[in-house]
C-alpha positions as CSV (number, residue, x, y, z in Angstrom):
1,M,16.1,-2.8,24.4
2,T,17.7,-4.9,21.7
3,A,19.9,-3.4,19.0
4,A,17.3,-4.3,16.3
5,R,14.7,-2.4,18.3
6,E,17.0,0.6,18.8
7,W,17.6,1.3,15.1
8,A,13.9,0.8,14.3
9,D,12.9,3.2,17.1
10,R,15.3,5.8,15.9
11,A,14.1,5.5,12.3
12,L,10.5,5.6,13.2
13,A,11.1,8.8,15.3
14,D,12.8,10.4,12.3
15,V,9.9,9.5,9.9
16,M,7.3,10.8,12.4
17,D,9.2,14.0,12.8
18,R,9.2,14.3,9.0
19,V,5.4,13.8,9.1
20,A,5.0,16.6,11.6
21,V,7.1,19.0,9.4
22,T,5.2,18.0,6.3
23,A,1.8,18.6,8.0
24,S,2.8,22.1,8.8
25,E,3.9,22.7,5.3
26,V,1.0,21.3,3.3
27,G,-1.9,22.4,5.5
28,E,-5.1,20.9,4.1
29,R,-3.5,19.7,0.9
30,F,-2.2,16.2,0.4
31,P,1.5,15.5,-0.2
32,L,2.3,13.3,-3.3
33,F,6.1,13.3,-3.8
34,A,9.0,15.4,-2.6
35,D,12.2,16.6,-4.2
36,P,15.1,14.4,-3.0
37,D,17.4,17.4,-2.4
38,S,15.1,20.1,-0.9
39,G,12.4,17.9,0.6
40,R,9.8,20.2,-1.0
41,W,6.5,18.4,-1.7
42,T,4.3,18.4,-4.7
43,T,0.8,18.4,-3.4
44,T,-2.8,17.8,-4.6
45,R,-6.0,19.3,-3.3
46,R,-8.1,16.1,-3.1
47,G,-5.3,13.5,-2.5
48,T,-5.8,11.5,-5.7
49,W,-5.2,7.8,-5.2
50,T,-2.6,8.4,-2.4
51,G,-4.7,10.5,0.0
52,G,-5.3,7.6,2.3
53,F,-1.6,7.1,2.9
54,W,-1.2,10.7,4.1
55,A,-4.1,10.2,6.5
56,G,-2.5,6.9,7.6
57,L,0.8,8.6,8.3
58,L,-1.0,11.2,10.4
59,W,-2.7,8.4,12.4
60,L,0.7,6.7,12.9
61,R,2.0,10.0,14.1
62,A,-0.9,10.2,16.6
63,H,-0.1,6.6,17.8
64,H,3.5,7.5,18.2
65,T,3.0,10.7,20.2
66,G,-0.2,9.8,22.0
67,H,-1.2,13.5,21.7
68,A,-4.9,14.4,21.3
69,A,-3.9,17.3,19.0
70,D,-2.2,14.9,16.6
71,R,-5.3,12.6,16.7
72,A,-7.5,15.6,15.8
73,V,-5.3,16.5,12.8
74,A,-5.4,12.9,11.6
75,S,-9.2,12.7,12.1
76,A,-9.7,15.9,10.1
77,C,-7.6,14.5,7.2
78,T,-9.6,11.3,7.2
79,G,-12.8,13.3,7.0
80,R,-11.6,15.0,3.9
81,L,-11.4,11.6,2.2
82,A,-15.2,11.3,2.3
83,E,-15.7,12.7,-1.2
84,W,-14.0,9.6,-2.6
85,V,-16.7,7.2,-1.3
86,D,-18.7,7.3,-4.5
87,A,-15.9,7.9,-6.9
88,D,-15.7,5.4,-9.8
89,T,-12.3,3.9,-8.9
90,A,-11.0,0.7,-7.5
91,T,-8.3,2.7,-5.7
92,R,-11.0,3.5,-3.1
93,G,-9.4,0.5,-1.4
94,L,-6.1,2.4,-1.1
95,I,-7.8,5.6,-0.1
96,L,-10.5,4.6,2.3
97,W,-8.9,1.5,3.9
98,Y,-5.5,2.9,4.7
99,G,-7.0,6.3,5.5
100,T,-9.3,4.8,8.2
101,A,-7.8,1.6,9.5
102,L,-5.4,3.2,12.0
103,A,-7.9,5.6,13.6
104,Y,-8.3,5.4,17.3
105,G,-10.0,7.4,20.1
106,D,-13.6,7.1,21.1
107,G,-15.1,9.6,18.7
108,E,-12.4,9.5,16.1
109,A,-12.5,5.7,15.7
110,A,-16.3,5.7,15.4
111,E,-16.2,8.4,12.7
112,A,-13.5,6.6,10.7
113,A,-15.4,3.3,11.0
114,A,-18.6,4.9,9.7
115,L,-16.7,6.3,6.7
116,R,-15.1,2.9,6.1
117,N,-18.4,1.1,6.3
118,E,-20.0,3.5,3.9
119,A,-17.1,3.1,1.5
120,A,-17.4,-0.7,1.8
121,R,-21.0,-0.7,0.9
122,A,-20.4,1.7,-2.1
123,C,-17.6,-0.6,-3.4
124,L,-19.8,-3.7,-3.0
125,S,-22.5,-2.0,-5.1
126,A,-19.8,-1.2,-7.7
127,V,-19.0,-4.9,-8.4
128,E,-19.6,-5.9,-12.0
129,P,-21.1,-9.4,-11.7
130,E,-20.1,-10.3,-15.3
131,L,-16.4,-9.5,-14.6
132,G,-16.4,-10.7,-11.0
133,L,-14.6,-7.6,-9.7
134,V,-14.8,-3.9,-8.9
135,P,-13.5,-2.4,-12.2
136,W,-10.6,0.1,-12.2
137,G,-13.1,2.9,-13.0
138,S,-13.2,6.2,-14.8
139,A,-12.3,8.6,-12.0
140,F,-8.8,9.2,-13.4
141,G,-9.7,9.1,-17.1
142,G,-9.1,6.4,-19.6
143,E,-10.9,3.1,-20.0
144,R,-13.2,2.0,-17.2
145,L,-13.3,-1.8,-17.6
146,L,-9.8,-2.6,-16.5
147,A,-8.4,-5.0,-14.0
148,R,-5.2,-3.6,-12.4
149,V,-3.1,-4.9,-9.6
150,D,-3.2,-1.6,-7.8
151,G,-7.0,-1.9,-7.6
152,V,-6.7,-5.0,-5.3
153,P,-4.8,-3.9,-2.2
154,G,-7.0,-2.1,0.3
155,M,-10.0,-3.2,-1.7
156,V,-9.8,-6.8,-0.2
157,P,-10.0,-5.7,3.5
158,L,-12.4,-2.8,2.7
159,L,-15.0,-5.1,1.0
160,T,-14.9,-7.4,4.0
161,E,-16.3,-4.6,6.1
162,A,-19.6,-5.0,4.2
163,G,-20.3,-8.4,5.9
164,P,-20.5,-11.9,4.3
165,D,-21.5,-10.6,0.9
166,G,-18.5,-8.2,1.0
167,A,-16.1,-11.1,1.9
168,T,-17.4,-13.1,-1.0
169,A,-16.9,-10.1,-3.3
170,A,-13.4,-9.5,-1.9
171,A,-12.5,-13.1,-2.7
172,A,-13.9,-12.9,-6.2
173,H,-12.1,-9.6,-6.8
174,L,-8.8,-11.0,-5.7
175,H,-9.0,-14.3,-7.5
176,R,-10.1,-12.7,-10.8
177,H,-7.0,-10.5,-10.6
178,L,-4.8,-13.5,-9.7
179,E,-6.2,-15.4,-12.7
180,L,-5.5,-12.5,-15.1
181,C,-2.4,-10.8,-13.6
182,L,-0.4,-13.7,-12.3
183,G,-1.6,-16.6,-14.4
184,D,1.1,-19.1,-15.3
185,G,3.7,-16.8,-16.8
186,A,5.1,-13.3,-16.1
187,L,3.1,-10.9,-14.1
188,V,0.9,-8.7,-16.2
189,P,-0.3,-5.7,-14.1
190,S,-3.2,-4.5,-16.2
191,W,-6.0,-6.1,-18.4
192,R,-8.7,-4.5,-20.5
193,F,-12.2,-6.0,-20.9
194,D,-13.9,-5.9,-24.3
195,T,-17.6,-6.8,-24.3
196,D,-17.2,-8.7,-27.5
197,T,-13.8,-10.3,-27.2
198,G,-13.2,-10.6,-23.4
199,W,-9.9,-9.8,-21.6
200,H,-6.8,-8.4,-23.3
201,A,-3.4,-7.6,-21.7
202,C,-2.3,-4.0,-21.5
203,D,1.3,-2.7,-21.8
204,D,0.8,0.1,-19.2
205,P,2.0,-0.4,-16.6
206,P,4.7,-2.6,-18.1
207,S,5.2,-6.2,-17.0
208,G,8.4,-5.3,-15.2
209,W,6.7,-2.7,-13.0
210,S,8.1,-2.9,-9.5
211,R,4.8,-2.2,-7.6
212,G,2.9,-4.8,-9.6
213,R,4.3,-7.7,-7.7
214,A,4.3,-5.8,-4.4
215,W,0.6,-4.7,-4.6
216,L,-0.6,-8.1,-5.5
217,L,1.4,-9.7,-2.7
218,L,-0.1,-7.3,-0.2
219,A,-3.6,-8.2,-1.3
220,V,-2.9,-11.9,-1.0
221,A,-1.5,-11.3,2.5
222,D,-4.6,-9.4,3.5
223,A,-6.8,-12.2,2.2
224,L,-4.9,-14.9,4.1
225,L,-5.6,-13.0,7.3
226,R,-9.4,-12.9,6.7
227,P,-11.2,-16.3,7.1
228,G,-14.2,-15.1,5.0
229,V,-11.8,-14.5,2.0
230,V,-9.2,-17.2,2.4
231,A,-11.9,-19.9,2.7
232,W,-12.3,-19.7,-1.1
233,N,-9.0,-21.3,-1.8
234,T,-6.3,-21.4,0.8
235,T,-3.9,-23.5,-1.2
236,R,-4.0,-21.2,-4.2
237,L,-3.5,-18.1,-2.0
238,E,-0.5,-19.6,-0.2
239,S,1.0,-20.7,-3.5
240,A,0.5,-17.2,-4.9
241,A,2.1,-15.6,-1.8
242,A,5.2,-17.8,-2.1
243,R,5.6,-17.1,-5.8
244,L,5.1,-13.3,-5.4
245,A,7.3,-13.1,-2.4
246,C,10.3,-14.7,-4.1
247,V,11.0,-16.7,-0.9
248,Q,14.3,-17.8,-2.4
249,E,16.7,-14.9,-2.8
250,E,16.8,-13.6,-6.4
251,P,20.2,-14.3,-8.1
252,S,21.1,-10.6,-7.7
253,G,20.2,-10.6,-4.0
254,R,18.2,-7.4,-4.7
255,L,15.9,-6.4,-1.9
256,V,15.0,-3.1,-3.4
257,P,13.6,-3.8,-6.9
258,L,14.2,-1.8,-10.1
259,A,11.3,0.5,-11.0
260,D,11.1,-1.5,-14.2
261,A,12.8,-4.9,-14.2
262,T,13.3,-4.7,-18.0
263,R,15.5,-1.6,-17.6
264,P,18.6,-2.7,-15.7
265,D,20.0,0.8,-16.0
266,G,16.9,2.5,-14.6
267,P,16.1,3.7,-11.1
268,P,15.2,1.6,-8.1
269,D,11.9,1.9,-6.3
270,T,12.1,1.8,-2.5
271,S,8.3,2.3,-2.3
272,A,7.8,-1.2,-3.8
273,A,10.3,-2.6,-1.2
274,A,8.4,-0.9,1.7
275,I,5.1,-2.4,0.5
276,T,6.7,-5.8,0.2
277,S,8.1,-5.6,3.7
278,V,4.6,-4.9,5.1
279,A,3.1,-7.8,3.1
280,L,5.8,-10.2,4.3
281,M,5.3,-9.1,7.9
282,K,1.6,-10.0,7.5
283,L,2.4,-13.3,6.0
284,A,4.9,-14.0,8.8
285,R,2.0,-13.8,11.3
286,I,0.3,-16.7,9.6
287,P,1.5,-20.1,11.0
288,G,3.1,-22.2,8.3
289,P,6.4,-23.6,6.9
290,R,7.3,-20.3,5.3
291,A,6.6,-17.9,8.2
292,A,10.2,-17.7,9.4
293,E,11.5,-17.0,5.9
294,Y,8.9,-14.3,5.3
295,S,9.9,-12.7,8.6
296,R,13.6,-12.8,7.8
297,R,13.1,-11.3,4.4
298,A,10.8,-8.6,5.7
299,D,13.3,-7.6,8.4
300,A,16.2,-7.6,5.8
301,I,14.2,-5.3,3.5
302,L,13.3,-2.9,6.3
303,E,16.8,-2.7,7.7
304,L,18.2,-2.0,4.2
305,L,15.6,0.8,3.6
306,V,16.6,2.4,6.9
307,T,20.4,2.1,6.6
308,A,20.8,2.9,2.9
309,H,17.8,5.0,1.8
310,L,16.5,7.0,4.7
311,T,17.9,10.4,5.5
312,G,19.1,11.1,9.0
313,P,19.8,14.0,11.3
314,G,22.7,16.2,10.4
315,E,22.1,16.2,6.7
316,K,21.3,19.3,4.6
317,R,18.0,17.8,3.6
318,P,15.3,16.9,6.2
319,A,15.7,13.7,8.2
320,G,13.1,10.9,7.8
321,M,12.8,11.0,4.0
322,L,12.7,7.6,2.2
323,L,14.6,8.4,-0.9
324,D,14.9,6.5,-4.2
325,G,11.2,5.9,-4.8
326,C,10.0,6.0,-8.4
327,Y,6.6,7.3,-9.2
328,D,6.6,6.5,-13.0
329,A,9.8,5.4,-14.7
330,A,8.3,5.3,-18.2
331,R,7.2,8.9,-18.1
332,G,10.1,10.1,-16.0
333,T,7.8,11.4,-13.3
334,A,9.5,11.7,-9.9
335,P,12.0,8.9,-10.7
336,C,14.2,9.2,-7.6
337,H,12.0,10.9,-5.0
338,E,10.4,10.6,-1.7
339,L,6.9,9.2,-2.2
340,V,4.0,9.6,0.3
341,W,3.0,5.9,0.0
342,G,6.7,4.8,0.4
343,D,6.9,6.8,3.6
344,F,3.6,5.3,4.8
345,F,4.6,1.7,4.3
346,L,8.0,2.2,5.7
347,A,6.4,3.9,8.8
348,L,3.9,1.1,9.1
349,A,6.6,-1.6,8.9
350,L,8.6,0.2,11.6
351,A,5.6,0.7,13.8
352,A,4.9,-3.0,13.5
353,H,8.5,-3.9,14.1
354,T,8.6,-1.9,17.3
355,G,5.2,-3.1,18.6
356,L,3.4,0.3,18.1
357,V,0.7,-1.3,16.0
358,D,-0.6,-4.7,15.1
359,I,0.2,-5.2,11.4
360,R,-2.7,-7.8,11.1
361,C,-5.3,-5.0,11.6
362,V,-4.0,-2.5,9.0
């Protein structure tokens, strides 16, 4: 076993042990973020937009242990996501793709696939033809006709489950977000549609939001892995991937971005780095001139997260916590915490790095 494989195996084992402890603590509730000192979780009853990441972590735990009991726990959690199928939110991509994509086992995989297909059809029927996308929606309050970068990841692969029409909708959904959010200047994470005056940029989330770039990069990577989506415009997607990935090192050499790039004295956001690592791993699986650089950067991010931000055995707080994640810098919500989606993407990257799962399928 190589040295690179050894540190990844150890880190994955710590994160999976943390998942087991969390599962015993939260029961049928969904963990959201945890205090960086005590490891105590803030939870939700329905899982909000992050519920699929908890189900995904439980599935990774089942892959890691191979135990039928762990598979049953993961399957039960995925089943609790069913109430989100008809919810008016584009985050159904995050919830119902990542909550089902890792399911395995004869009965469990079939149940997850049925839920995923039902969700795909529901999302396809939610496409607004005039806008060319599935709108952000009203499930969490606020304006409904928004285009937000966090409504694209998960939605792209989920829509493709609805067949050729779904793949066409996924491509339209992604390209409309690229037109609006990436454009020719700075990334703008959110846009509002007015029936009289068209699209208008929003200031929340701010343009410097760390996860804006990460979420959009992940969606582009997923599209490039799916022929029915990438056929729309391969060159444009490859160009967007290179731009979002910052293939050339930033002047600061920063691999973990600030939660808000416009606030240099603000907190970092390891969850954005973990998402980026997964996206880069996917891009590295696509033959091309940038594949090696994508792979190198993905590994550099992953190793930094493990060596500098992951708690280990022997500390007062639990091992396997990915610290320094920022839920919402502007509102001061969980600014330096363990975040359930940060844990998920770190675990997924480690599982791919060690060969436990095929990153192209998740």
